[in-house]
C-alpha positions as CSV (number, residue, x, y, z in Angstrom):
1,M,-2.1,30.3,-83.2
2,Q,-0.9,28.0,-86.0
3,K,2.6,27.0,-86.6
4,Q,4.2,28.3,-89.8
5,S,7.9,27.3,-89.0
6,Q,10.0,26.6,-85.9
7,D,10.6,30.3,-85.3
8,T,7.4,32.1,-86.6
9,M,3.8,31.7,-85.5
10,I,0.9,32.6,-87.8
11,N,-1.0,35.5,-86.3
12,A,-4.1,37.6,-87.1
13,T,-2.2,40.4,-89.0
14,S,-2.5,41.2,-92.6
15,E,1.0,39.6,-93.1
16,Y,-0.8,36.2,-93.0
17,Q,-4.1,37.2,-94.6
18,D,-3.4,34.9,-97.6
19,S,-3.7,31.9,-95.3
20,L,-7.4,32.9,-94.6
21,P,-10.4,31.6,-96.6
22,V,-11.1,35.1,-97.5
23,S,-8.2,37.7,-97.2
24,S,-8.5,41.1,-95.9
25,D,-7.7,42.6,-99.3
26,M,-10.4,40.4,-101.0
27,I,-13.1,41.6,-98.4
28,M,-12.2,45.2,-99.0
29,E,-12.5,44.7,-102.8
30,Q,-15.8,42.9,-102.3
31,L,-17.1,45.8,-100.2
32,K,-16.2,48.1,-103.1
33,T,-17.8,45.8,-105.6
34,W,-21.1,46.2,-103.6
35,D,-20.8,49.9,-103.4
36,I,-20.2,49.8,-99.6
37,S,-18.1,52.8,-98.6
38,Y,-15.6,52.4,-95.9
39,R,-12.3,54.0,-94.8
40,C,-9.3,51.9,-93.7
41,F,-7.0,52.6,-91.0
42,D,-3.6,50.7,-90.7
43,H,-2.3,50.4,-87.1
44,V,-0.5,48.0,-84.7
45,A,-2.0,44.6,-84.2
46,L,-4.9,44.7,-81.6
47,M,-5.8,41.7,-79.6
48,T,-8.0,43.1,-76.8
49,V,-10.4,46.0,-76.2
50,E,-7.7,47.6,-74.1
51,D,-5.3,47.4,-77.1
52,S,-8.0,49.0,-79.3
53,K,-8.5,51.9,-76.9
54,K,-4.9,52.8,-77.5
55,V,-5.6,53.7,-81.1
56,Q,-9.1,55.1,-80.8
57,S,-7.9,58.7,-81.3
58,L,-7.9,57.7,-84.9
59,F,-11.5,57.3,-84.9
60,L,-14.7,59.1,-84.0
61,S,-15.4,59.0,-80.3
62,S,-18.5,57.4,-78.9
63,E,-19.8,60.8,-78.2
64,Q,-19.4,61.7,-81.9
65,G,-21.3,58.5,-82.9
66,G,-18.4,56.2,-83.3
67,G,-19.3,52.6,-82.6
68,H,-16.4,50.8,-80.9
69,I,-17.2,47.1,-80.6
70,K,-16.1,43.7,-79.2
71,N,-16.9,40.6,-80.9
72,L,-17.2,37.3,-79.0
73,Y,-17.1,33.9,-80.7
74,L,-19.1,31.6,-78.6
75,R,-20.5,28.0,-78.7
76,D,-23.0,26.4,-76.7
77,H,-23.1,22.8,-75.4
78,K,-25.3,21.8,-78.3
79,K,-22.4,23.0,-80.7
80,Q,-24.2,26.0,-81.9
81,N,-21.7,28.6,-83.2
82,I,-22.5,32.3,-82.2
83,L,-21.0,35.6,-83.0
84,L,-21.9,38.4,-80.5
85,V,-21.2,41.9,-81.4
86,A,-21.5,44.3,-78.6
87,E,-20.4,47.8,-77.5
88,Q,-16.8,47.5,-76.4
89,D,-17.5,48.3,-72.7
90,R,-20.6,46.2,-72.4
91,K,-20.3,43.7,-69.6
92,I,-21.2,40.3,-70.6
93,D,-22.4,37.5,-68.4
94,L,-22.4,34.3,-70.3
95,K,-24.8,32.6,-68.0
96,S,-27.5,35.2,-68.4
97,L,-26.6,35.8,-72.1
98,S,-27.6,32.2,-72.9
99,T,-31.1,32.7,-71.4
100,L,-31.4,36.1,-73.5
101,L,-30.3,34.4,-76.7
102,G,-32.2,31.2,-76.1
103,T,-29.1,29.0,-76.3
104,G,-27.6,26.4,-74.3
105,R,-24.8,27.0,-71.9
106,L,-22.2,29.2,-73.6
107,S,-18.5,29.3,-73.6
108,F,-15.8,30.8,-75.8
109,G,-15.1,28.8,-78.9
110,S,-11.5,27.6,-79.5
111,A,-9.0,29.2,-81.9
112,D,-9.3,26.2,-84.3
113,R,-13.1,26.4,-84.4
114,L,-12.9,30.2,-84.8
115,L,-10.7,29.6,-88.0
116,E,-13.0,26.8,-89.2
117,N,-16.3,28.5,-88.7
118,L,-15.5,32.3,-89.2
119,G,-12.3,32.1,-91.1
120,V,-10.4,34.4,-88.8
121,R,-7.9,34.1,-86.0
122,P,-8.1,35.3,-82.3
123,G,-7.8,39.1,-82.3
124,A,-9.5,39.6,-85.7
125,V,-13.1,38.5,-85.0
126,T,-15.5,40.9,-86.6
127,P,-19.0,41.0,-88.1
128,L,-17.4,40.9,-91.5
129,A,-16.3,37.3,-90.8
130,M,-19.9,36.3,-91.5
131,I,-18.8,36.2,-95.1
132,N,-17.4,32.7,-93.9
133,G,-19.7,32.1,-90.9
134,V,-23.0,32.2,-92.9
135,N,-21.9,28.9,-94.7
136,Q,-21.0,27.3,-91.3
137,G,-24.4,28.1,-89.7
138,V,-23.0,30.7,-87.3
139,Q,-25.7,32.8,-85.7
140,L,-25.1,36.6,-85.5
141,F,-26.4,38.5,-82.6
142,I,-25.7,42.4,-82.4
143,D,-26.2,44.8,-79.5
144,S,-29.3,46.9,-80.2
145,D,-27.4,49.9,-78.7
146,L,-25.1,50.0,-81.8
147,K,-28.1,51.2,-83.9
148,K,-27.4,54.7,-82.5
149,C,-23.9,54.9,-84.0
150,L,-23.1,56.8,-87.1
151,K,-20.1,54.7,-87.9
152,L,-18.9,51.2,-86.7
153,Y,-15.2,50.3,-86.5
154,V,-14.6,46.7,-87.6
155,H,-11.6,44.6,-88.6
156,P,-11.4,43.5,-92.2
157,L,-10.6,39.8,-91.1
158,V,-7.2,40.9,-89.7
159,N,-6.2,42.8,-86.5
160,D,-3.8,45.4,-87.9
161,R,-6.4,47.2,-90.0
162,T,-9.9,48.7,-89.0
163,L,-12.5,49.9,-91.3
164,E,-14.8,52.7,-90.5
165,I,-18.3,51.8,-92.0
166,E,-21.8,53.0,-91.8
167,L,-24.4,50.9,-90.2
168,D,-26.4,50.9,-93.4
169,G,-23.2,49.8,-95.2
170,L,-22.9,46.8,-92.7
171,G,-26.6,46.0,-93.4
172,I,-26.0,45.8,-97.1
173,F,-23.1,43.5,-96.4
174,F,-25.2,41.2,-94.4
175,K,-27.9,41.2,-97.0
176,M,-25.3,40.4,-99.8
177,V,-23.8,37.5,-97.8
178,G,-27.3,36.2,-96.7
179,V,-27.1,36.9,-93.0
180,A,-30.1,38.0,-90.9
181,P,-28.5,39.5,-87.7
182,I,-30.6,39.3,-84.5
183,W,-30.5,42.6,-82.7
184,V,-30.7,42.1,-78.9
185,D,-31.0,44.4,-75.9
186,L,-28.0,43.5,-73.8
């Protein structure tokens, strides 16, 4: 996390959204401009899948068609930046993932690179961050199983809000920002 003052650390909540290249409010306004429907939920800051499971009663369950995801910002040894969007409980083995994705050896990207390449902080990684990532050459890979979902739950660049959005709406978003996601069978 970045320092704001001696006493306060900048975090991934909406309180510090104005320090991002694209704020949470701005991305939600952009979605409206593009006629992409969503429903916004405000909640406590979520840093992990375990944290998010504590608020999932707000959303459709997986059985009802809710797509609960985790987002991994990865980097290979050739300095290729990758955003992987997977079902929240999917086990990910980075060694076999690099073979599947056709990349070099993968590791997690640093918080500084995350902010530089996706314009978000740890805890707020989201497919919507591709609004920034597309200009940084970030490659987007999405778990094919998510195509079965009626709605996906994504952060709008901060971790104390979640948007409920249809898969078609997310597809329109990708088209509007110029991203061609690669769907993979994990």
